[in-house]
All heavy atoms as TSV, in Angstrom:
chain	resi	resn	atom	element	x	y	z
A	1	MET	N	N	-83.273	-124.818	-15.388
A	1	MET	CA	C	-82.958	-125.563	-16.531
A	1	MET	C	C	-83.726	-126.928	-16.415
A	1	MET	O	O	-83.714	-127.572	-15.359
A	1	MET	CB	C	-81.457	-125.848	-16.651
A	1	MET	CG	C	-81.043	-126.689	-17.768
A	1	MET	SD	S	-79.688	-125.826	-18.628
A	1	MET	CE	C	-79.536	-126.908	-19.995
A	2	SER	N	N	-84.248	-127.396	-17.517
A	2	SER	CA	C	-85.030	-128.655	-17.448
A	2	SER	C	C	-84.087	-129.878	-17.428
A	2	SER	O	O	-82.975	-129.819	-17.907
A	2	SER	CB	C	-85.922	-128.702	-18.717
A	2	SER	OG	O	-85.177	-128.762	-19.900
A	3	GLU	N	N	-84.702	-130.907	-16.868
A	3	GLU	CA	C	-83.988	-132.179	-16.749
A	3	GLU	C	C	-83.825	-132.838	-18.147
A	3	GLU	O	O	-84.777	-132.770	-18.947
A	3	GLU	CB	C	-84.705	-133.118	-15.849
A	3	GLU	CG	C	-84.525	-132.818	-14.349
A	3	GLU	CD	C	-83.068	-132.924	-13.913
A	3	GLU	OE1	O	-82.418	-133.911	-14.172
A	3	GLU	OE2	O	-82.648	-131.934	-13.310
A	4	LYS	N	N	-82.678	-133.344	-18.451
A	4	LYS	CA	C	-82.439	-134.077	-19.691
A	4	LYS	C	C	-82.770	-135.526	-19.561
A	4	LYS	O	O	-82.517	-136.147	-18.592
A	4	LYS	CB	C	-81.001	-133.903	-20.188
A	4	LYS	CG	C	-80.594	-132.409	-20.282
A	4	LYS	CD	C	-79.881	-132.237	-21.619
A	4	LYS	CE	C	-79.485	-130.813	-21.828
A	4	LYS	NZ	N	-80.524	-129.868	-22.040
A	5	THR	N	N	-83.406	-136.089	-20.616
A	5	THR	CA	C	-83.671	-137.529	-20.579
A	5	THR	C	C	-82.411	-138.355	-20.868
A	5	THR	O	O	-81.405	-137.739	-21.384
A	5	THR	CB	C	-84.705	-137.867	-21.720
A	5	THR	OG1	O	-84.116	-137.643	-22.972
A	5	THR	CG2	C	-85.940	-137.059	-21.553
A	6	PRO	N	N	-82.414	-139.561	-20.487
A	6	PRO	CA	C	-81.119	-140.380	-20.786
A	6	PRO	C	C	-80.706	-140.397	-22.280
A	6	PRO	O	O	-79.617	-140.410	-22.528
A	6	PRO	CB	C	-81.592	-141.824	-20.303
A	6	PRO	CG	C	-82.603	-141.508	-19.359
A	6	PRO	CD	C	-83.330	-140.286	-19.643
A	7	GLU	N	N	-81.775	-140.335	-23.119
A	7	GLU	CA	C	-81.511	-140.296	-24.564
A	7	GLU	C	C	-80.832	-139.076	-24.933
A	7	GLU	O	O	-79.763	-139.057	-25.717
A	7	GLU	CB	C	-82.735	-140.475	-25.400
A	7	GLU	CG	C	-83.507	-141.787	-25.286
A	7	GLU	CD	C	-84.360	-141.880	-24.056
A	7	GLU	OE1	O	-84.679	-140.819	-23.506
A	7	GLU	OE2	O	-84.787	-142.973	-23.616
A	8	GLN	N	N	-81.199	-137.923	-24.388
A	8	GLN	CA	C	-80.620	-136.663	-24.729
A	8	GLN	C	C	-79.155	-136.609	-24.146
A	8	GLN	O	O	-78.226	-136.155	-24.781
A	8	GLN	CB	C	-81.370	-135.450	-24.042
A	8	GLN	CG	C	-82.644	-135.249	-24.742
A	8	GLN	CD	C	-83.561	-134.191	-24.010
A	8	GLN	OE1	O	-83.615	-134.297	-22.844
A	8	GLN	NE2	N	-84.126	-133.277	-24.741
A	9	LEU	N	N	-78.954	-137.136	-22.943
A	9	LEU	CA	C	-77.642	-137.191	-22.322
A	9	LEU	C	C	-76.655	-138.037	-23.130
A	9	LEU	O	O	-75.527	-137.695	-23.391
A	9	LEU	CB	C	-77.675	-137.672	-20.876
A	9	LEU	CG	C	-78.326	-136.766	-19.897
A	9	LEU	CD1	C	-78.549	-137.416	-18.538
A	9	LEU	CD2	C	-77.580	-135.452	-19.771
A	10	ASP	N	N	-77.153	-139.185	-23.664
A	10	ASP	CA	C	-76.362	-140.146	-24.437
A	10	ASP	C	C	-75.961	-139.421	-25.743
A	10	ASP	O	O	-74.835	-139.470	-26.144
A	10	ASP	CB	C	-77.155	-141.391	-24.753
A	10	ASP	CG	C	-76.335	-142.350	-25.432
A	10	ASP	OD1	O	-75.151	-142.622	-25.085
A	10	ASP	OD2	O	-76.735	-142.876	-26.508
A	11	ARG	N	N	-77.019	-138.694	-26.354
A	11	ARG	CA	C	-76.688	-137.938	-27.587
A	11	ARG	C	C	-75.604	-136.925	-27.314
A	11	ARG	O	O	-74.728	-136.796	-28.192
A	11	ARG	CB	C	-77.986	-137.357	-28.116
A	11	ARG	CG	C	-77.806	-136.645	-29.450
A	11	ARG	CD	C	-79.132	-136.109	-29.863
A	11	ARG	NE	N	-78.921	-135.122	-30.997
A	11	ARG	CZ	C	-78.579	-134.004	-30.833
A	11	ARG	NH1	N	-78.455	-133.374	-29.617
A	11	ARG	NH2	N	-78.358	-133.095	-31.879
A	12	LEU	N	N	-75.745	-136.176	-26.276
A	12	LEU	CA	C	-74.788	-135.150	-25.951
A	12	LEU	C	C	-73.346	-135.726	-25.763
A	12	LEU	O	O	-72.333	-135.046	-26.217
A	12	LEU	CB	C	-75.220	-134.322	-24.724
A	12	LEU	CG	C	-76.427	-133.365	-24.925
A	12	LEU	CD1	C	-76.838	-132.805	-23.624
A	12	LEU	CD2	C	-76.018	-132.299	-25.917
A	13	ARG	N	N	-73.263	-136.840	-25.043
A	13	ARG	CA	C	-71.996	-137.513	-24.840
A	13	ARG	C	C	-71.358	-138.000	-26.095
A	13	ARG	O	O	-70.236	-137.781	-26.388
A	13	ARG	CB	C	-72.216	-138.684	-23.890
A	13	ARG	CG	C	-71.932	-138.405	-22.446
A	13	ARG	CD	C	-71.788	-139.656	-21.654
A	13	ARG	NE	N	-73.027	-140.369	-21.563
A	13	ARG	CZ	C	-74.024	-140.186	-20.737
A	13	ARG	NH1	N	-73.942	-139.220	-19.767
A	13	ARG	NH2	N	-75.135	-140.893	-20.761
A	14	ARG	N	N	-72.231	-138.536	-27.025
A	14	ARG	CA	C	-71.692	-139.021	-28.287
A	14	ARG	C	C	-71.217	-137.823	-29.178
A	14	ARG	O	O	-70.174	-137.917	-29.829
A	14	ARG	CB	C	-72.756	-139.847	-29.014
A	14	ARG	CG	C	-72.829	-141.272	-28.512
A	14	ARG	CD	C	-73.779	-142.142	-29.298
A	14	ARG	NE	N	-75.103	-141.795	-28.976
A	14	ARG	CZ	C	-76.160	-141.465	-29.901
A	14	ARG	NH1	N	-75.841	-141.493	-31.134
A	14	ARG	NH2	N	-77.286	-141.162	-29.514
A	15	ARG	N	N	-72.045	-136.713	-29.127
A	15	ARG	CA	C	-71.624	-135.567	-29.917
A	15	ARG	C	C	-70.285	-135.001	-29.356
A	15	ARG	O	O	-69.458	-134.577	-30.148
A	15	ARG	CB	C	-72.752	-134.573	-29.759
A	15	ARG	CG	C	-72.511	-133.204	-30.584
A	15	ARG	CD	C	-73.749	-132.343	-30.477
A	15	ARG	NE	N	-73.466	-131.149	-31.367
A	15	ARG	CZ	C	-72.946	-130.036	-30.847
A	15	ARG	NH1	N	-72.548	-129.962	-29.592
A	15	ARG	NH2	N	-72.825	-129.008	-31.633
A	16	ALA	N	N	-70.141	-134.838	-28.037
A	16	ALA	CA	C	-68.986	-134.372	-27.500
A	16	ALA	C	C	-67.783	-135.234	-27.913
A	16	ALA	O	O	-66.657	-134.692	-28.240
A	16	ALA	CB	C	-69.035	-134.286	-25.971
A	17	ALA	N	N	-67.876	-136.544	-27.874
A	17	ALA	CA	C	-66.855	-137.478	-28.220
A	17	ALA	C	C	-66.515	-137.194	-29.704
A	17	ALA	O	O	-65.355	-137.220	-30.100
A	17	ALA	CB	C	-67.274	-138.919	-28.020
A	18	PHE	N	N	-67.534	-137.143	-30.592
A	18	PHE	CA	C	-67.266	-136.893	-31.997
A	18	PHE	C	C	-66.578	-135.606	-32.279
A	18	PHE	O	O	-65.622	-135.588	-32.990
A	18	PHE	CB	C	-68.647	-136.833	-32.694
A	18	PHE	CG	C	-68.587	-136.305	-34.165
A	18	PHE	CD1	C	-68.033	-137.098	-35.129
A	18	PHE	CD2	C	-69.025	-134.990	-34.383
A	18	PHE	CE1	C	-67.983	-136.582	-36.477
A	18	PHE	CE2	C	-68.884	-134.552	-35.697
A	18	PHE	CZ	C	-68.376	-135.341	-36.718
A	19	LEU	N	N	-67.020	-134.581	-31.631
A	19	LEU	CA	C	-66.284	-133.268	-31.764
A	19	LEU	C	C	-64.833	-133.319	-31.290
A	19	LEU	O	O	-63.936	-132.749	-31.969
A	19	LEU	CB	C	-67.019	-132.087	-31.090
A	19	LEU	CG	C	-68.410	-131.842	-31.598
A	19	LEU	CD1	C	-69.113	-130.720	-30.712
A	19	LEU	CD2	C	-68.288	-131.338	-33.080
A	20	ARG	N	N	-64.624	-134.018	-30.190
A	20	ARG	CA	C	-63.257	-134.067	-29.731
A	20	ARG	C	C	-62.285	-134.916	-30.686
A	20	ARG	O	O	-61.244	-134.516	-30.996
A	20	ARG	CB	C	-63.255	-134.833	-28.411
A	20	ARG	CG	C	-62.094	-134.656	-27.487
A	20	ARG	CD	C	-62.280	-135.108	-26.062
A	20	ARG	NE	N	-63.166	-136.298	-25.895
A	20	ARG	CZ	C	-64.344	-136.428	-25.343
A	20	ARG	NH1	N	-64.870	-135.241	-24.850
A	20	ARG	NH2	N	-65.030	-137.531	-25.284
A	21	GLU	N	N	-62.892	-136.099	-31.253
A	21	GLU	CA	C	-62.147	-136.818	-32.180
A	21	GLU	C	C	-61.936	-136.062	-33.478
A	21	GLU	O	O	-60.838	-136.197	-34.070
A	21	GLU	CB	C	-62.933	-138.105	-32.462
A	21	GLU	CG	C	-62.914	-139.137	-31.371
A	21	GLU	CD	C	-63.826	-140.286	-31.540
A	21	GLU	OE1	O	-64.452	-140.383	-32.704
A	21	GLU	OE2	O	-64.059	-141.038	-30.615
A	22	ARG	N	N	-62.921	-135.288	-33.894
A	22	ARG	CA	C	-62.748	-134.456	-35.092
A	22	ARG	C	C	-61.629	-133.484	-34.944
A	22	ARG	O	O	-60.840	-133.229	-35.781
A	22	ARG	CB	C	-64.070	-133.773	-35.463
A	22	ARG	CG	C	-63.980	-133.088	-36.846
A	22	ARG	CD	C	-65.259	-132.409	-37.110
A	22	ARG	NE	N	-65.471	-131.161	-36.291
A	22	ARG	CZ	C	-66.306	-130.226	-36.435
A	22	ARG	NH1	N	-67.153	-130.334	-37.400
A	22	ARG	NH2	N	-66.270	-129.187	-35.652
A	23	GLU	N	N	-61.594	-132.786	-33.765
A	23	GLU	CA	C	-60.552	-131.818	-33.426
A	23	GLU	C	C	-59.159	-132.519	-33.392
A	23	GLU	O	O	-58.212	-131.985	-33.956
A	23	GLU	CB	C	-60.848	-131.156	-32.087
A	23	GLU	CG	C	-60.055	-129.870	-31.848
A	23	GLU	CD	C	-60.219	-128.868	-33.019
A	23	GLU	OE1	O	-61.302	-128.648	-33.530
A	23	GLU	OE2	O	-59.151	-128.352	-33.351
A	24	GLU	N	N	-59.089	-133.729	-32.835
A	24	GLU	CA	C	-57.775	-134.472	-32.854
A	24	GLU	C	C	-57.380	-134.772	-34.199
A	24	GLU	O	O	-56.152	-134.710	-34.563
A	24	GLU	CB	C	-57.971	-135.702	-31.976
A	24	GLU	CG	C	-58.130	-135.446	-30.515
A	24	GLU	CD	C	-58.384	-136.705	-29.735
A	24	GLU	OE1	O	-58.397	-137.792	-30.332
A	24	GLU	OE2	O	-58.674	-136.577	-28.513
A	25	ALA	N	N	-58.252	-135.196	-35.023
A	25	ALA	CA	C	-57.998	-135.586	-36.427
A	25	ALA	C	C	-57.493	-134.351	-37.194
A	25	ALA	O	O	-56.558	-134.405	-37.950
A	25	ALA	CB	C	-59.182	-136.186	-37.163
A	26	ARG	N	N	-58.129	-133.211	-36.964
A	26	ARG	CA	C	-57.718	-132.024	-37.646
A	26	ARG	C	C	-56.296	-131.543	-37.182
A	26	ARG	O	O	-55.461	-131.195	-38.045
A	26	ARG	CB	C	-58.603	-130.885	-37.326
A	26	ARG	CG	C	-58.213	-129.550	-37.945
A	26	ARG	CD	C	-59.270	-128.469	-37.627
A	26	ARG	NE	N	-60.319	-128.582	-38.631
A	26	ARG	CZ	C	-61.325	-127.736	-38.665
A	26	ARG	NH1	N	-61.458	-126.701	-37.754
A	26	ARG	NH2	N	-62.275	-127.812	-39.559
A	27	ALA	N	N	-55.974	-131.714	-35.917
A	27	ALA	CA	C	-54.677	-131.385	-35.371
A	27	ALA	C	C	-53.597	-132.304	-36.024
A	27	ALA	O	O	-52.498	-131.862	-36.435
A	27	ALA	CB	C	-54.677	-131.434	-33.893
A	28	LEU	N	N	-53.950	-133.592	-36.100
A	28	LEU	CA	C	-53.009	-134.544	-36.731
A	28	LEU	C	C	-52.802	-134.174	-38.192
A	28	LEU	O	O	-51.626	-134.171	-38.693
A	28	LEU	CB	C	-53.586	-135.967	-36.632
A	28	LEU	CG	C	-52.709	-137.093	-37.186
A	28	LEU	CD1	C	-51.448	-137.129	-36.423
A	28	LEU	CD2	C	-53.496	-138.386	-37.109
A	29	ARG	N	N	-53.846	-133.889	-38.883
A	29	ARG	CA	C	-53.686	-133.485	-40.293
A	29	ARG	C	C	-52.783	-132.279	-40.432
A	29	ARG	O	O	-52.028	-132.128	-41.386
A	29	ARG	CB	C	-55.092	-133.183	-40.957
A	29	ARG	CG	C	-55.597	-134.321	-41.807
A	29	ARG	CD	C	-56.660	-133.914	-42.734
A	29	ARG	NE	N	-57.569	-132.899	-42.244
A	29	ARG	CZ	C	-58.663	-133.100	-41.516
A	29	ARG	NH1	N	-58.981	-134.242	-41.178
A	29	ARG	NH2	N	-59.397	-132.018	-41.173
A	30	ASP	N	N	-53.121	-131.281	-39.567
A	30	ASP	CA	C	-52.275	-130.033	-39.565
A	30	ASP	C	C	-50.771	-130.310	-39.430
A	30	ASP	O	O	-49.916	-129.661	-40.067
A	30	ASP	CB	C	-52.779	-129.029	-38.613
A	30	ASP	CG	C	-54.114	-128.491	-38.933
A	30	ASP	OD1	O	-54.585	-128.801	-40.087
A	30	ASP	OD2	O	-54.690	-127.750	-38.110
A	31	ARG	N	N	-50.412	-131.261	-38.556
A	31	ARG	CA	C	-49.023	-131.630	-38.314
A	31	ARG	C	C	-48.430	-132.315	-39.533
A	31	ARG	O	O	-47.313	-132.072	-39.832
A	31	ARG	CB	C	-48.864	-132.539	-37.086
A	31	ARG	CG	C	-48.936	-131.717	-35.798
A	31	ARG	CD	C	-48.328	-132.470	-34.600
A	31	ARG	NE	N	-48.907	-133.849	-34.481
A	31	ARG	CZ	C	-50.044	-134.103	-33.786
A	31	ARG	NH1	N	-50.694	-133.102	-33.262
A	31	ARG	NH2	N	-50.477	-135.308	-33.688
A	32	ILE	N	N	-49.242	-133.160	-40.220
A	32	ILE	CA	C	-48.698	-133.950	-41.276
A	32	ILE	C	C	-48.599	-132.973	-42.608
A	32	ILE	O	O	-47.617	-133.131	-43.313
A	32	ILE	CB	C	-49.700	-135.103	-41.660
A	32	ILE	CG1	C	-49.596	-136.133	-40.527
A	32	ILE	CG2	C	-49.370	-135.769	-42.930
A	32	ILE	CD1	C	-50.621	-137.166	-40.571
A	33	ALA	N	N	-49.491	-132.134	-42.701
A	33	ALA	CA	C	-49.580	-131.289	-44.007
A	33	ALA	C	C	-49.691	-129.802	-43.590
A	33	ALA	O	O	-50.754	-129.204	-43.732
A	33	ALA	CB	C	-50.676	-131.686	-44.880
A	34	PRO	N	N	-48.563	-129.212	-43.139
A	34	PRO	CA	C	-48.642	-127.816	-42.661
A	34	PRO	C	C	-49.037	-126.827	-43.719
A	34	PRO	O	O	-49.806	-125.830	-43.455
A	34	PRO	CB	C	-47.283	-127.517	-42.123
A	34	PRO	CG	C	-46.400	-128.631	-42.563
A	34	PRO	CD	C	-47.254	-129.831	-42.962
A	35	ARG	N	N	-48.649	-127.043	-44.932
A	35	ARG	CA	C	-48.984	-126.071	-45.994
A	35	ARG	C	C	-50.452	-126.054	-46.281
A	35	ARG	O	O	-51.115	-124.997	-46.381
A	35	ARG	CB	C	-48.250	-126.412	-47.298
A	35	ARG	CG	C	-48.489	-125.382	-48.377
A	35	ARG	CD	C	-47.489	-125.505	-49.494
A	35	ARG	NE	N	-47.419	-126.911	-49.870
A	35	ARG	CZ	C	-46.495	-127.306	-50.779
A	35	ARG	NH1	N	-45.673	-126.518	-51.361
A	35	ARG	NH2	N	-46.312	-128.591	-51.039
A	36	ARG	N	N	-51.081	-127.267	-46.278
A	36	ARG	CA	C	-52.520	-127.379	-46.470
A	36	ARG	C	C	-53.197	-126.744	-45.241
A	36	ARG	O	O	-54.283	-126.160	-45.440
A	36	ARG	CB	C	-52.908	-128.847	-46.558
A	36	ARG	CG	C	-54.313	-129.047	-47.123
A	36	ARG	CD	C	-54.627	-130.507	-47.372
A	36	ARG	NE	N	-53.753	-131.145	-48.298
A	36	ARG	CZ	C	-53.509	-132.340	-48.355
A	36	ARG	NH1	N	-53.967	-133.195	-47.528
A	36	ARG	NH2	N	-52.624	-132.887	-49.320
A	37	ALA	N	N	-52.708	-126.962	-44.095
A	37	ALA	CA	C	-53.315	-126.435	-42.860
A	37	ALA	C	C	-53.254	-124.852	-42.965
A	37	ALA	O	O	-54.317	-124.234	-42.641
A	37	ALA	CB	C	-52.563	-126.862	-41.645
A	38	ARG	N	N	-52.155	-124.320	-43.426
A	38	ARG	CA	C	-52.115	-122.820	-43.597
A	38	ARG	C	C	-53.156	-122.262	-44.594
A	38	ARG	O	O	-53.803	-121.331	-44.240
A	38	ARG	CB	C	-50.676	-122.436	-44.032
A	38	ARG	CG	C	-49.919	-121.694	-42.914
A	38	ARG	CD	C	-48.711	-121.060	-43.338
A	38	ARG	NE	N	-47.913	-121.710	-44.370
A	38	ARG	CZ	C	-47.033	-122.787	-44.154
A	38	ARG	NH1	N	-46.833	-123.193	-42.963
A	38	ARG	NH2	N	-46.401	-123.329	-45.120
A	39	ALA	N	N	-53.311	-123.070	-45.688
A	39	ALA	CA	C	-54.260	-122.617	-46.710
A	39	ALA	C	C	-55.691	-122.663	-46.069
A	39	ALA	O	O	-56.449	-121.752	-46.386
A	39	ALA	CB	C	-54.172	-123.548	-47.943
A	40	ARG	N	N	-56.002	-123.776	-45.358
A	40	ARG	CA	C	-57.264	-123.887	-44.674
A	40	ARG	C	C	-57.572	-122.750	-43.741
A	40	ARG	O	O	-58.607	-122.161	-43.693
A	40	ARG	CB	C	-57.403	-125.193	-43.955
A	40	ARG	CG	C	-58.776	-125.387	-43.318
A	40	ARG	CD	C	-58.890	-126.702	-42.648
A	40	ARG	NE	N	-57.848	-127.099	-41.743
A	40	ARG	CZ	C	-57.736	-126.586	-40.488
A	40	ARG	NH1	N	-58.586	-125.701	-39.978
A	40	ARG	NH2	N	-56.762	-126.941	-39.722
A	41	GLN	N	N	-56.476	-122.352	-42.939
A	41	GLN	CA	C	-56.618	-121.262	-41.981
A	41	GLN	C	C	-56.904	-119.942	-42.744
A	41	GLN	O	O	-57.694	-119.132	-42.298
A	41	GLN	CB	C	-55.391	-121.101	-41.105
A	41	GLN	CG	C	-55.296	-122.281	-40.085
A	41	GLN	CD	C	-53.930	-122.328	-39.372
A	41	GLN	OE1	O	-52.972	-121.680	-39.876
A	41	GLN	NE2	N	-53.878	-123.109	-38.362
A	42	LEU	N	N	-56.190	-119.695	-43.820
A	42	LEU	CA	C	-56.443	-118.500	-44.683
A	42	LEU	C	C	-57.823	-118.492	-45.200
A	42	LEU	O	O	-58.478	-117.422	-45.194
A	42	LEU	CB	C	-55.400	-118.374	-45.798
A	42	LEU	CG	C	-54.007	-117.982	-45.391
A	42	LEU	CD1	C	-53.049	-118.137	-46.553
A	42	LEU	CD2	C	-53.901	-116.602	-44.840
A	43	ARG	N	N	-58.352	-119.593	-45.738
A	43	ARG	CA	C	-59.731	-119.659	-46.223
A	43	ARG	C	C	-60.658	-119.313	-45.117
A	43	ARG	O	O	-61.671	-118.626	-45.309
A	43	ARG	CB	C	-59.950	-121.047	-46.837
A	43	ARG	CG	C	-59.484	-121.229	-48.268
A	43	ARG	CD	C	-60.118	-122.386	-48.941
A	43	ARG	NE	N	-59.985	-123.620	-48.207
A	43	ARG	CZ	C	-58.881	-124.390	-48.250
A	43	ARG	NH1	N	-57.841	-124.041	-49.000
A	43	ARG	NH2	N	-58.821	-125.488	-47.526
A	44	GLU	N	N	-60.481	-119.913	-43.937
A	44	GLU	CA	C	-61.431	-119.680	-42.826
A	44	GLU	C	C	-61.325	-118.294	-42.440
A	44	GLU	O	O	-62.401	-117.581	-42.160
A	44	GLU	CB	C	-61.014	-120.556	-41.650
A	44	GLU	CG	C	-61.480	-122.004	-41.778
A	44	GLU	CD	C	-61.046	-122.840	-40.659
A	44	GLU	OE1	O	-60.524	-122.309	-39.622
A	44	GLU	OE2	O	-61.304	-124.094	-40.737
A	45	ALA	N	N	-60.132	-117.622	-42.425
A	45	ALA	CA	C	-60.008	-116.176	-42.095
A	45	ALA	C	C	-60.804	-115.324	-43.122
A	45	ALA	O	O	-61.493	-114.314	-42.741
A	45	ALA	CB	C	-58.620	-115.786	-41.972
A	46	MET	N	N	-60.624	-115.658	-44.413
A	46	MET	CA	C	-61.295	-114.868	-45.414
A	46	MET	C	C	-62.803	-115.049	-45.347
A	46	MET	O	O	-63.622	-114.040	-45.434
A	46	MET	CB	C	-60.884	-115.339	-46.877
A	46	MET	CG	C	-59.478	-114.952	-47.213
A	46	MET	SD	S	-59.242	-113.174	-47.182
A	46	MET	CE	C	-60.221	-112.790	-48.608
A	47	ARG	N	N	-63.325	-116.290	-45.047
A	47	ARG	CA	C	-64.697	-116.540	-44.821
A	47	ARG	C	C	-65.256	-115.686	-43.679
A	47	ARG	O	O	-66.303	-115.054	-43.688
A	47	ARG	CB	C	-64.984	-118.007	-44.615
A	47	ARG	CG	C	-66.433	-118.367	-44.848
A	47	ARG	CD	C	-66.583	-119.891	-44.768
A	47	ARG	NE	N	-65.641	-120.651	-45.541
A	47	ARG	CZ	C	-64.914	-121.648	-45.078
A	47	ARG	NH1	N	-65.056	-122.078	-43.839
A	47	ARG	NH2	N	-64.103	-122.269	-45.852
A	48	TRP	N	N	-64.393	-115.666	-42.607
A	48	TRP	CA	C	-64.832	-114.944	-41.363
A	48	TRP	C	C	-64.943	-113.546	-41.664
A	48	TRP	O	O	-65.867	-112.802	-41.281
A	48	TRP	CB	C	-63.827	-115.232	-40.202
A	48	TRP	CG	C	-64.223	-114.613	-38.959
A	48	TRP	CD1	C	-63.666	-113.507	-38.467
A	48	TRP	CD2	C	-65.191	-115.065	-37.993
A	48	TRP	NE1	N	-64.283	-113.157	-37.217
A	48	TRP	CE2	C	-65.184	-114.195	-36.909
A	48	TRP	CE3	C	-66.085	-116.171	-38.031
A	48	TRP	CZ2	C	-66.044	-114.300	-35.906
A	48	TRP	CZ3	C	-66.939	-116.314	-36.944
A	48	TRP	CH2	C	-66.844	-115.447	-35.853
A	49	ALA	N	N	-63.911	-112.952	-42.364
A	49	ALA	CA	C	-63.880	-111.525	-42.622
A	49	ALA	C	C	-65.044	-111.156	-43.615
A	49	ALA	O	O	-65.565	-110.013	-43.546
A	49	ALA	CB	C	-62.581	-111.144	-43.320
A	50	THR	N	N	-65.412	-112.066	-44.507
A	50	THR	CA	C	-66.479	-111.841	-45.436
A	50	THR	C	C	-67.853	-111.735	-44.788
A	50	THR	O	O	-68.602	-110.865	-45.110
A	50	THR	CB	C	-66.432	-112.831	-46.544
A	50	THR	OG1	O	-65.175	-112.775	-47.157
A	50	THR	CG2	C	-67.490	-112.511	-47.703
A	51	TYR	N	N	-68.137	-112.754	-43.943
A	51	TYR	CA	C	-69.552	-112.977	-43.529
A	51	TYR	C	C	-69.810	-112.559	-42.106
A	51	TYR	O	O	-70.951	-112.562	-41.706
A	51	TYR	CB	C	-69.855	-114.408	-43.678
A	51	TYR	CG	C	-70.018	-114.856	-45.150
A	51	TYR	CD1	C	-69.010	-115.680	-45.598
A	51	TYR	CD2	C	-70.881	-114.353	-46.018
A	51	TYR	CE1	C	-68.964	-116.102	-46.975
A	51	TYR	CE2	C	-70.868	-114.771	-47.357
A	51	TYR	CZ	C	-69.940	-115.639	-47.805
A	51	TYR	OH	O	-69.925	-115.997	-49.101
A	52	HIS	N	N	-68.758	-112.186	-41.354
A	52	HIS	CA	C	-68.995	-111.958	-39.918
A	52	HIS	C	C	-68.506	-110.503	-39.554
A	52	HIS	O	O	-67.576	-110.366	-38.794
A	52	HIS	CB	C	-68.264	-112.924	-39.052
A	52	HIS	CG	C	-68.788	-114.334	-39.231
A	52	HIS	ND1	N	-68.243	-115.146	-40.271
A	52	HIS	CD2	C	-69.734	-115.012	-38.624
A	52	HIS	CE1	C	-68.805	-116.306	-40.173
A	52	HIS	NE2	N	-69.676	-116.211	-39.206
A	53	HIS	N	N	-69.166	-109.470	-40.127
A	53	HIS	CA	C	-68.704	-108.214	-39.587
A	53	HIS	C	C	-69.588	-107.625	-38.488
A	53	HIS	O	O	-70.587	-107.910	-38.190
A	53	HIS	CB	C	-68.677	-107.059	-40.703
A	53	HIS	CG	C	-69.100	-107.336	-42.047
A	53	HIS	ND1	N	-69.749	-106.542	-42.776
A	53	HIS	CD2	C	-68.891	-108.461	-42.823
A	53	HIS	CE1	C	-69.913	-107.008	-43.984
A	53	HIS	NE2	N	-69.446	-108.210	-44.029
């Protein structure tokens, strides 16, 4: 595996932090609005069934 430059490492760190925060925000939203969360999960399941066979 090739060595990563400091810029690439910084970008990867920032991306990981962003994804972690996004996941936390989604979990918080799901707790606040469970019906909306269920609807989102159903939409994702339908999208998955439609495009990923």
